[in-house]
Each structure stands twice: as C-alpha cells, then as structure tokens.
LODRENRO-439829 format. One record per residue (C-alpha): residue number from 1; x negated, z, y. Coordinates in nm, 2 decimals, padded with zeros to 4 digits. Each point is the difference from the previous one (the first is absolute). Layout:
BEGIN
+-----+--------+--------+--------+
! seq !     xx !     zz !     yy !
+-----+--------+--------+--------+
! NUM !      X !      Z !      Y !
...
+-----+--------+--------+--------+
This chain:
BEGIN
+-----+--------+--------+--------+
! seq !     xx !     zz !     yy !
+-----+--------+--------+--------+
!   1 ! -05.23 !  06.09 !  09.92 !
!   2 !  00.20 !  00.32 !  00.05 !
!   3 ! -00.21 !  00.17 ! -00.26 !
!   4 ! -00.32 ! -00.08 !  00.18 !
!   5 !  00.14 !  00.13 !  00.33 !
!   6 !  00.11 !  00.32 ! -00.18 !
!   7 ! -00.34 !  00.05 ! -00.15 !
!   8 ! -00.17 ! -00.06 !  00.33 !
!   9 !  00.22 !  00.26 !  00.17 !
!  10 ! -00.06 !  00.24 ! -00.27 !
!  11 ! -00.38 ! -00.04 !  00.03 !
!  12 !  00.02 !  00.05 !  00.38 !
!  13 !  00.20 !  00.31 ! -00.04 !
!  14 ! -00.25 !  00.15 ! -00.25 !
!  15 ! -00.28 ! -00.10 !  00.23 !
!  16 !  00.15 !  00.18 !  00.30 !
!  17 !  00.08 !  00.31 ! -00.21 !
!  18 ! -00.37 !  00.03 ! -00.11 !
!  19 ! -00.12 ! -00.06 !  00.35 !
!  20 !  00.08 !  00.34 !  00.14 !
!  21 ! -00.01 !  00.07 !  00.37 !
!  22 ! -00.31 !  00.19 !  00.13 !
!  23 ! -00.18 !  00.12 !  00.30 !
!  24 ! -00.37 ! -00.07 !  00.00 !
!  25 ! -00.29 ! -00.01 !  00.24 !
!  26 ! -00.34 !  00.11 !  00.10 !
!  27 ! -00.10 !  00.33 !  00.18 !
!  28 ! -00.31 ! -00.02 !  00.23 !
!  29 ! -00.17 !  00.19 !  00.28 !
!  30 ! -00.07 ! -00.13 !  00.35 !
!  31 ! -00.31 ! -00.18 ! -00.13 !
!  32 !  00.21 ! -00.19 ! -00.25 !
!  33 ! -00.16 !  00.20 ! -00.29 !
!  34 !  00.23 !  00.07 ! -00.29 !
!  35 !  00.11 !  00.36 ! -00.05 !
!  36 ! -00.03 !  00.10 ! -00.37 !
!  37 !  00.25 !  00.25 ! -00.14 !
!  38 !  00.23 !  00.01 !  00.30 !
!  39 !  00.35 !  00.13 ! -00.09 !
!  40 !  00.29 ! -00.24 !  00.04 !
!  41 !  00.36 !  00.13 ! -00.01 !
!  42 !  00.31 ! -00.22 !  00.02 !
!  43 !  00.32 !  00.17 !  00.11 !
!  44 !  00.36 ! -00.11 !  00.06 !
!  45 !  00.22 !  00.23 !  00.20 !
!  46 ! -00.25 !  00.28 ! -00.04 !
!  47 !  00.00 ! -00.03 ! -00.38 !
!  48 ! -00.33 ! -00.09 ! -00.18 !
!  49 !  00.05 ! -00.33 ! -00.18 !
!  50 ! -00.36 ! -00.07 ! -00.11 !
!  51 ! -00.36 !  00.04 !  00.09 !
!  52 ! -00.36 ! -00.01 ! -00.11 !
!  53 ! -00.36 ! -00.01 !  00.12 !
!  54 ! -00.22 ! -00.28 !  00.13 !
!  55 ! -00.26 ! -00.16 ! -00.22 !
!  56 ! -00.37 ! -00.08 !  00.06 !
!  57 !  00.10 ! -00.28 !  00.24 !
!  58 !  00.26 !  00.21 !  00.18 !
!  59 !  00.28 ! -00.19 ! -00.17 !
!  60 !  00.33 !  00.16 ! -00.11 !
!  61 !  00.32 ! -00.12 ! -00.16 !
!  62 !  00.33 !  00.19 ! -00.04 !
!  63 !  00.26 ! -00.14 ! -00.23 !
!  64 !  00.27 ! -00.05 ! -00.13 !
!  65 !  00.21 !  00.05 !  00.31 !
!  66 !  00.37 ! -00.09 !  00.07 !
!  67 !  00.07 ! -00.22 !  00.30 !
!  68 !  00.04 !  00.20 !  00.32 !
!  69 ! -00.17 !  00.18 !  00.29 !
!  70 ! -00.30 !  00.23 ! -00.07 !
!  71 ! -00.25 !  00.21 !  00.18 !
!  72 ! -00.37 ! -00.02 ! -00.11 !
!  73 ! -00.22 !  00.30 !  00.07 !
!  74 ! -00.38 ! -00.02 ! -00.05 !
!  75 ! -00.23 !  00.30 !  00.02 !
!  76 ! -00.36 !  00.09 ! -00.07 !
!  77 ! -00.20 !  00.32 !  00.06 !
!  78 ! -00.16 !  00.00 !  00.34 !
!  79 !  00.22 ! -00.28 !  00.14 !
!  80 !  00.33 ! -00.01 !  00.18 !
!  81 !  00.29 ! -00.08 ! -00.23 !
!  82 !  00.19 ! -00.31 !  00.09 !
!  83 !  00.37 ! -00.09 ! -00.07 !
!  84 !  00.14 ! -00.35 !  00.02 !
!  85 !  00.38 !  00.03 !  00.03 !
!  86 !  00.26 ! -00.26 ! -00.08 !
!  87 ! -00.19 ! -00.21 ! -00.25 !
!  88 !  00.24 ! -00.26 ! -00.14 !
!  89 ! -00.01 ! -00.08 ! -00.37 !
!  90 !  00.20 ! -00.30 ! -00.11 !
!  91 !  00.10 ! -00.10 ! -00.35 !
!  92 ! -00.28 ! -00.18 ! -00.19 !
!  93 ! -00.25 !  00.05 !  00.28 !
!  94 ! -00.33 !  00.17 !  00.04 !
!  95 ! -00.03 !  00.18 !  00.34 !
!  96 ! -00.35 !  00.04 !  00.14 !
!  97 ! -00.07 !  00.30 !  00.22 !
!  98 ! -00.37 !  00.04 !  00.11 !
!  99 ! -00.09 !  00.33 !  00.16 !
! 100 ! -00.29 !  00.10 !  00.22 !
! 101 ! -00.07 !  00.38 !  00.01 !
! 102 ! -00.20 !  00.17 !  00.28 !
! 103 ! -00.22 !  00.31 ! -00.03 !
! 104 !  00.18 !  00.32 !  00.10 !
! 105 ! -00.22 !  00.13 !  00.29 !
! 106 !  00.20 !  00.32 !  00.02 !
! 107 ! -00.14 !  00.14 ! -00.32 !
! 108 ! -00.37 ! -00.10 !  00.04 !
! 109 ! -00.23 !  00.30 ! -00.01 !
! 110 ! -00.24 ! -00.01 !  00.30 !
! 111 ! -00.22 !  00.30 ! -00.11 !
! 112 ! -00.02 !  00.17 ! -00.34 !
! 113 ! -00.19 !  00.33 ! -00.04 !
! 114 ! -00.08 !  00.13 ! -00.34 !
! 115 ! -00.12 !  00.36 ! -00.03 !
! 116 ! -00.15 !  00.17 ! -00.29 !
! 117 !  00.04 !  00.37 ! -00.07 !
! 118 ! -00.28 !  00.02 ! -00.26 !
! 119 ! -00.37 ! -00.06 !  00.02 !
! 120 ! -00.11 ! -00.36 ! -00.03 !
! 121 ! -00.32 ! -00.20 !  00.06 !
! 122 ! -00.23 !  00.30 !  00.00 !
! 123 !  00.20 !  00.22 !  00.23 !
! 124 !  00.09 ! -00.25 !  00.28 !
! 125 !  00.32 !  00.18 !  00.11 !
! 126 !  00.00 ! -00.09 !  00.37 !
! 127 !  00.27 ! -00.28 ! -00.05 !
! 128 ! -00.20 ! -00.26 !  00.18 !
! 129 ! -00.01 ! -00.37 ! -00.08 !
! 130 ! -00.31 ! -00.10 ! -00.20 !
! 131 ! -00.17 ! -00.34 !  00.01 !
! 132 ! -00.07 ! -00.20 ! -00.31 !
! 133 ! -00.37 !  00.08 !  00.05 !
! 134 !  00.07 !  00.37 !  00.02 !
! 135 !  00.20 ! -00.01 ! -00.32 !
! 136 ! -00.27 ! -00.19 ! -00.19 !
! 137 ! -00.25 !  00.26 !  00.12 !
! 138 !  00.19 !  00.30 ! -00.15 !
! 139 ! -00.20 !  00.14 ! -00.29 !
! 140 !  00.18 !  00.03 ! -00.33 !
! 141 ! -00.06 !  00.33 ! -00.17 !
! 142 ! -00.12 !  00.01 ! -00.36 !
! 143 !  00.30 !  00.20 ! -00.10 !
! 144 !  00.24 ! -00.26 !  00.14 !
! 145 ! -00.20 ! -00.28 ! -00.18 !
! 146 !  00.02 !  00.19 ! -00.33 !
! 147 !  00.37 !  00.05 !  00.04 !
! 148 !  00.05 ! -00.37 !  00.07 !
! 149 ! -00.20 ! -00.11 ! -00.31 !
! 150 !  00.12 !  00.27 ! -00.24 !
! 151 !  00.20 ! -00.16 ! -00.28 !
! 152 !  00.36 !  00.13 ! -00.05 !
! 153 !  00.14 !  00.13 ! -00.33 !
! 154 ! -00.19 !  00.15 ! -00.29 !
! 155 ! -00.37 ! -00.04 ! -00.06 !
! 156 ! -00.10 ! -00.25 ! -00.27 !
! 157 ! -00.23 !  00.26 ! -00.16 !
! 158 !  00.04 !  00.08 ! -00.37 !
! 159 ! -00.03 !  00.35 ! -00.13 !
+-----+--------+--------+--------+
C-alpha cells in the first residue's frame, strides 16, 4: 500500500513540474477583433522575464514563469500601449490576462501632402489633387510605354 501511495505522489510531482506556470490571453481592439502580431512583454520588478507576439487569433502565451507578481505590457503600432500591473502567477496555474487596445488618436495624420520635384504626368506640376477620371485621361507617351515594355538584361540575339 505504501508503495502505491509513493508512486502516486511521484506521478503528481512529475505532473506539476511539467505543467509550468504561464500567462496567456487574447489581445483585441474595441470591436473585439483580434490584433495580430501585437507585442507582449512580461516583466517582474522592471526585468523582462518573457514575451512574444500574438497569433492570427490574437492569442499569446508566455511561459515558463516562476510564481510571483508580474506586469504585462501589450503594444501595437498605431495603438496605445497598455500595462496590467500586479498579475499574480501561482504554482501550477495558468493565469489569463485578456487585453483590449485602443487606437492612439494623438498620432493619426489628418492631412498628408506629397510633393514631387520632378516632372510627372505630362508636366502637371501645380500640386493639385487629381480625380481618378483625370488620372485615367492622362496620355501615356510612346517613350514611356517603350521604357516600360523594354526587356532588361542582354538581348537574345546571336552574332
């Protein structure tokens, strides 16, 4: 009987050692859409302990982690980074931390102007906005068409 209890305890110990603690979750936007390739960093006392990026479904997992308190920071280009502090990781547990990011309105471009210093579209250099119909109506010169269709590299002629 003692041998069976010993074997059972040994199996439980091995199971808990293989079941490492982790922080996992899903990163979404306000519309509950997953954010792909968001960066997730897990720190403890300001020291990076692990991290990764979200997958196609916005899911992430950071492991193995020792039991303790952690901070989880999630960031993505064009969105406000978010830090969740005091995340508790206990021995043998998986801690779920789902994060919703919001767009960073302070870095949105309201107006973008692109200027060209060389002649384009048959000499239209007045920097005005053209409609799709105007662009379609611009004649393509024969020289431009020849340049676009001219093969690159050496000729295939034989001497």
